[in-house]
C-alpha positions as CSV (number, residue, x, y, z in Angstrom):
1,M,-36.6,64.5,73.2
2,N,-37.1,62.9,69.9
3,S,-40.1,60.4,69.4
4,P,-39.0,56.8,68.8
5,C,-37.8,56.4,65.2
6,L,-39.8,54.7,62.6
7,T,-36.9,54.0,60.2
8,R,-37.8,52.5,56.9
9,D,-34.8,50.5,56.4
10,V,-34.3,48.5,59.4
11,A,-36.5,47.1,62.5
12,P,-38.0,50.5,63.8
13,C,-37.9,51.6,67.7
14,M,-41.1,52.8,67.7
15,I,-42.5,49.0,66.6
16,H,-39.8,47.3,68.9
17,L,-41.2,49.6,71.9
18,V,-44.8,48.8,71.0
19,Q,-43.9,45.0,71.1
20,K,-42.1,45.4,74.3
21,A,-45.1,47.3,76.1
22,H,-47.5,44.3,74.9
23,Q,-44.7,42.0,76.6
24,W,-44.4,44.0,79.8
25,W,-48.2,44.0,80.2
26,S,-48.4,40.6,79.6
27,V,-46.2,39.4,81.9
28,Y,-46.3,42.2,84.8
29,G,-49.6,43.8,84.3
30,V,-47.8,47.6,83.9
31,R,-49.0,50.2,81.1
32,T,-46.2,51.8,79.5
33,H,-46.2,55.7,78.8
34,V,-43.7,57.3,76.4
35,G,-43.6,61.1,76.0
36,F,-41.5,63.1,73.3
37,M,-41.1,66.8,72.6
38,R,-40.1,66.4,68.7
39,C,-41.5,64.2,66.3
40,W,-38.5,62.2,64.5
41,G,-40.7,60.4,61.9
42,F,-38.7,57.9,59.5
43,R,-35.4,60.1,59.6
44,G,-35.6,62.7,61.5
45,T,-33.5,65.9,60.2
46,K,-32.0,63.9,57.5
47,E,-35.1,63.2,55.6
48,T,-35.0,63.7,52.1
49,L,-38.1,63.8,50.5
50,F,-37.9,67.7,50.0
51,R,-34.3,67.9,48.6
52,D,-35.7,69.0,45.2
53,V,-37.1,72.1,47.1
54,D,-34.6,74.6,46.2
55,Y,-34.7,78.7,45.8
56,S,-35.9,78.6,42.2
57,Q,-38.6,76.2,43.0
58,V,-39.5,78.2,46.1
59,D,-39.4,81.4,43.9
60,C,-41.5,80.0,41.0
61,I,-44.2,78.8,43.5
62,K,-44.4,82.3,45.3
63,K,-44.9,83.9,42.0
64,T,-47.7,81.7,40.7
65,K,-51.1,81.7,41.9
66,D,-51.8,77.7,41.5
67,H,-50.4,74.6,40.7
68,E,-51.4,74.8,37.1
69,D,-50.0,78.3,36.9
70,Y,-46.6,77.1,38.5
71,V,-46.3,73.6,36.3
72,K,-46.2,76.0,33.1
73,A,-44.0,78.6,34.4
74,A,-41.6,75.7,35.8
75,S,-41.9,73.9,32.5
76,A,-41.1,76.9,30.5
77,G,-37.7,77.1,32.6
78,T,-34.5,75.6,31.4
79,H,-33.6,73.8,34.9
80,L,-37.1,73.3,36.7
81,I,-38.4,69.9,37.1
82,P,-42.2,70.6,38.4
83,L,-43.0,69.2,42.0
84,S,-46.1,67.4,42.8
85,K,-49.3,69.2,43.4
86,N,-49.3,68.1,47.1
87,L,-45.8,69.5,47.6
88,T,-46.6,72.7,46.0
89,A,-49.4,73.3,48.2
90,A,-47.2,72.7,51.3
91,V,-44.7,75.1,50.1
92,K,-47.4,77.9,49.4
93,N,-49.0,77.4,52.4
94,L,-45.7,78.0,54.2
95,L,-45.0,81.1,52.2
96,T,-48.2,82.6,53.1
97,S,-48.0,81.5,56.9
98,G,-46.3,84.9,57.6
99,N,-43.8,83.2,60.2
100,L,-40.7,82.8,58.1
101,T,-37.9,84.7,59.8
102,F,-34.6,83.4,60.2
103,L,-31.1,83.5,61.3
104,L,-28.4,83.5,58.4
105,Q,-25.3,82.2,60.6
106,T,-26.5,79.1,62.6
107,V,-24.2,76.2,61.8
108,L,-21.6,78.5,59.6
109,Q,-18.2,77.8,60.3
110,E,-15.5,80.3,59.5
111,H,-14.3,78.1,56.4
112,D,-18.2,78.2,55.4
113,W,-18.5,82.0,55.8
114,R,-15.5,82.7,53.5
115,S,-16.2,80.0,50.8
116,I,-19.8,82.1,50.6
117,F,-17.9,85.3,49.1
118,K,-15.3,83.3,47.6
119,K,-16.4,84.6,44.0
120,M,-15.2,88.4,45.2
121,H,-11.8,87.2,45.0
122,N,-12.4,86.7,41.2
123,V,-12.2,90.5,40.8
124,S,-8.2,89.9,41.4
125,E,-8.1,88.1,38.2
126,S,-5.7,89.4,35.7
127,K,-4.4,92.3,38.2
128,S,-0.8,93.0,39.2
129,E,0.5,90.7,42.2
130,E,0.6,93.9,44.4
131,D,-3.3,94.8,43.6
132,K,-4.1,90.9,44.0
133,A,-2.6,91.2,47.7
134,I,-4.7,94.7,48.2
135,L,-7.8,92.9,47.0
136,T,-7.3,90.0,49.2
137,L,-7.0,92.0,52.1
138,E,-10.0,94.1,51.1
139,V,-12.1,91.0,50.7
140,N,-11.4,89.5,53.8
141,A,-12.0,92.6,55.8
142,V,-15.5,93.3,54.3
143,T,-16.6,89.7,54.6
144,E,-15.3,89.8,58.4
145,A,-17.2,93.1,58.9
146,A,-20.4,91.6,57.3
147,K,-20.4,88.6,59.6
148,A,-19.8,90.7,62.6
149,L,-23.0,93.2,62.0
150,L,-25.3,90.9,59.8
151,S,-24.8,87.1,60.3
152,D,-26.8,87.1,63.6
153,K,-29.6,88.8,62.8
154,I,-33.0,87.2,62.6
155,G,-35.1,88.8,59.8
156,S,-37.3,87.9,56.6
157,F,-36.2,87.2,53.5
158,E,-36.8,90.5,52.2
159,E,-35.2,92.1,55.3
160,H,-31.9,90.1,54.7
161,L,-31.7,90.9,50.9
162,E,-32.0,94.8,52.0
163,N,-29.3,94.3,54.7
164,G,-26.9,92.9,52.3
165,K,-27.7,95.5,49.6
166,E,-27.3,98.4,51.9
167,F,-24.3,96.9,53.9
168,P,-21.5,97.5,51.2
169,L,-22.8,100.6,50.3
170,H,-21.7,102.1,54.0
171,H,-18.6,100.0,54.0
172,T,-15.4,102.1,54.0
173,F,-12.4,100.4,51.8
174,G,-9.0,101.0,52.1
175,S,-7.6,104.2,50.2
176,Q,-5.4,102.0,48.0
177,L,-8.4,100.8,46.4
178,S,-9.5,102.4,43.3
179,A,-13.1,103.6,42.9
180,D,-13.8,101.3,40.0
181,L,-12.5,98.2,42.3
182,Q,-14.6,99.4,44.9
183,V,-17.6,99.6,43.0
184,E,-17.0,96.0,41.5
185,L,-16.2,94.5,44.9
186,R,-19.6,96.1,46.2
187,R,-21.3,94.5,43.1
188,M,-20.0,91.0,43.9
189,F,-20.5,91.2,47.5
190,Q,-24.3,91.9,46.9
191,Q,-24.4,89.0,44.4
192,C,-22.5,86.7,46.8
193,W,-24.7,87.8,49.9
194,T,-28.1,87.3,47.8
195,E,-27.2,83.6,47.2
196,L,-26.5,83.1,50.6
197,V,-29.9,84.4,51.6
198,Q,-31.6,82.6,48.9
199,N,-30.2,79.3,49.9
200,K,-31.0,79.6,53.6
201,Y,-34.4,80.6,53.0
202,A,-35.0,77.6,50.7
203,E,-33.5,75.7,53.7
204,L,-35.8,77.2,56.2
205,I,-38.7,75.9,53.7
206,R,-37.2,72.3,53.5
207,G,-36.7,72.2,57.3
208,R,-40.2,73.3,58.0
209,L,-41.7,70.8,55.6
210,T,-39.5,68.1,57.3
211,E,-41.0,69.1,60.5
212,D,-44.8,69.1,59.1
213,F,-43.9,65.6,57.5
214,N,-42.2,64.1,60.6
215,Q,-45.3,65.1,62.6
216,C,-47.9,63.7,60.3
217,V,-45.8,60.3,60.5
218,V,-45.7,60.1,64.0
219,E,-49.3,61.0,64.6
220,L,-50.7,58.8,61.9
221,F,-48.8,56.0,63.7
222,I,-50.1,56.8,67.1
223,N,-53.7,56.9,66.1
224,D,-53.2,53.4,64.3
225,A,-51.3,51.9,67.2
226,A,-54.3,53.1,69.9
227,K,-56.5,51.1,68.2
228,F,-55.0,48.0,69.4
229,S,-52.6,49.1,72.0
230,S,-54.3,51.7,74.3
231,K,-54.8,48.9,77.1
232,F,-50.8,48.9,77.6
233,L,-49.5,51.8,76.0
234,H,-49.9,55.5,75.7
235,I,-47.6,57.4,73.4
236,G,-47.9,61.2,73.3
237,R,-46.1,64.6,72.7
238,I,-45.0,66.6,75.7
239,Q,-45.9,70.2,75.7
240,M,-43.6,72.8,77.5
241,S,-46.3,74.1,79.3
242,E,-46.7,70.5,80.8
243,L,-43.2,70.6,82.1
244,Q,-43.1,71.8,86.1
245,V,-40.3,73.7,87.0
246,P,-38.9,72.8,90.4
247,Q,-39.3,75.4,93.2
């Protein structure tokens, strides 16, 4: 599935494979062929080069026309440290690619889903014990309903935001909940939902950047290795169309 690793800190599997292929060629006269479907690069999905690309950075890049404009906007903020020109260009390219749909619930467990809407429980502060119990039930009910209806939908950033905006407006709360508390819960739900969508959007961007980076790393290595190893080794990516399904 994955290409042999090119880990920075230890003897890389890819280098070891090249050495063994040369040995097998020298001793047995056989040529080694290595195929893979996904480029692993240095650290695969654990690559940390793009950890600073959060939603605030993505939003700032999206709203500015070029790197100079972005740097001015980021520097004017209170918490943004400008990213490099190459990285902002890569993010801008992804944002304009037109293929950024994603699924909200991929690896979210039950605990993770509830923690996303934890802020909604703040509404019960300074309330009576009876009201707190009612609010807890209502918060759990609306988050479970949202999970059932919205979490498995694939959509764009804007579509997910709109779904989260509309959902609480049509959700029916219990009759024991006052109109004012219903308004407050709807507002808090929309706030928590927006943060969820923003975080997943930034996660998608980081994932795409990592995939592109890993592909470049592997392709550069293969091109360099081919200059001296083409006689005894061939490394290449297997395309799905190349796979033959048994009849």
